[in-house]
N, C-alpha and C positions, 0 to 999 in steps of 0.2 A: 088772421086779422078777424075783426067785429064790425059788425056794420050794424050800426044803432041810428032810432031816431032822433038821438039826439045831436048825431054829427051831421043829418038831414036839416032840421030844424036851423043850427048852426048858417049852414049854408044859404037854406032858404033866406034867414034875416040877411047875409052876407048879402044876395043876389039882389034884395031891397035898397039896399046903400049903394050897390055895383047901378043898379039902373037909375036909381036918384044923381050920382055923381057923372055918369056917362050925357044923360038930358043935361044938369049944368053945364057940362065944357060942351054940349053939343055932338057928343061920339057916334062915330054911325058904329063903332064895338071896341069891343075890350080886348084885348092882346095878350096884359100880364093880370094875374091876380097874385100882391102878397102878401102872405098871412101871416104874423106872428102869433107862435104859439109856445107859451111856459109848460117848462117841464114837465111841473106838477100841476097844470092845472087840469086833468082829468078828461084831455080831449086824445084821442088817437089820430093819429097824423094819417097813417096807411086810409083808416075808415072816412077821413077826413074827404079826401084825395076820390075814395071812392063815391062818394054824397054829390063832391061838385061836376064827376065826369056823369053820375045819374041826372042832377037837376039843371046841369048847362043847357043842354040840348034844345036852341028853337029861342034860345032867350040872348041877349046882346052879347055876352060872355061865351057866345057858344065857340068852342075852339082856340080858348084863353088858355095858358100856360100858366098852373098852377103852383106857386111858390112858395114854401114853407120856410120858414125860418123858426126855428128852437132856441125859448131864451129860456137858458142855465139861471134853475133855482139857488138862492142864494139868501142866505141869513144871516141877520146880527145877533150878536151875542151882548147882550146889558153888562157883564159882567166885566167883560175885559176889552170891550168896544172892537172885537174881531168880527169881521164877513167872514163868510164861509159857503161853501157849497153844499150841498143840500140834495140827496138823493130821491127819498120818497117820506111819506106820514105826511104828521101835521106837528108835532113834538120834533124839536132835532136839539144834537147835544154838539158844543162847542168844542173842535177838535183841540182847542188850544188850552181852554179849563175845567173843561167838563162840565160847565155849567149848560141846562138846560133852557131853549128859546123859542119862542113861537114867534119872533119877530121878521115874518118874510120881506125878505125886500124884491127879490124878484121871481119869477117861476109858473106865475096863475095867467099869464097874460093870454088873452084870446081879441086878438085886433085885426083889424084889415088895416094892412101897415100904407099900400102903395096898391095903384092901378095904371096898368100903360091903357093909352084908348089910341085909335084909328080914328079921323077924322075926318069929312071931305076933303080937307084942304092941307094936311098933312097924314103923313102913314105913323108912328106910336107916337106919343109923348107920356111921360111918368107924371103921377098925378099924388103928393101925399094924401093919404086921408087921416085925419084928426080930426 
């Protein structure tokens, strides 16, 4: 695992959104944070977890569970209209017709997908962030 400032910056930005959403929903604390990370987004999930643990103490998200959903990378071939899974790189070869494609349809995501809050009136409730 490598810990980089990149992942810390991502968590700091996510915490800004989390604080804003928690205030808007009158939450007393955040119990779960769900992030979606694309397979070719360039974000290291373990470094992100480490950054979350380092940045959340003293925040409304202290003690919250961090769930990371990995989004598979998929590309589209314009030559034969096939969608296919990709592993890495920037230009991808279609397994059906061998044409090259840079048309990535998924796998670059980096988003705060859901939050679960605890309020003074309830235990925890899910909230979708979009």
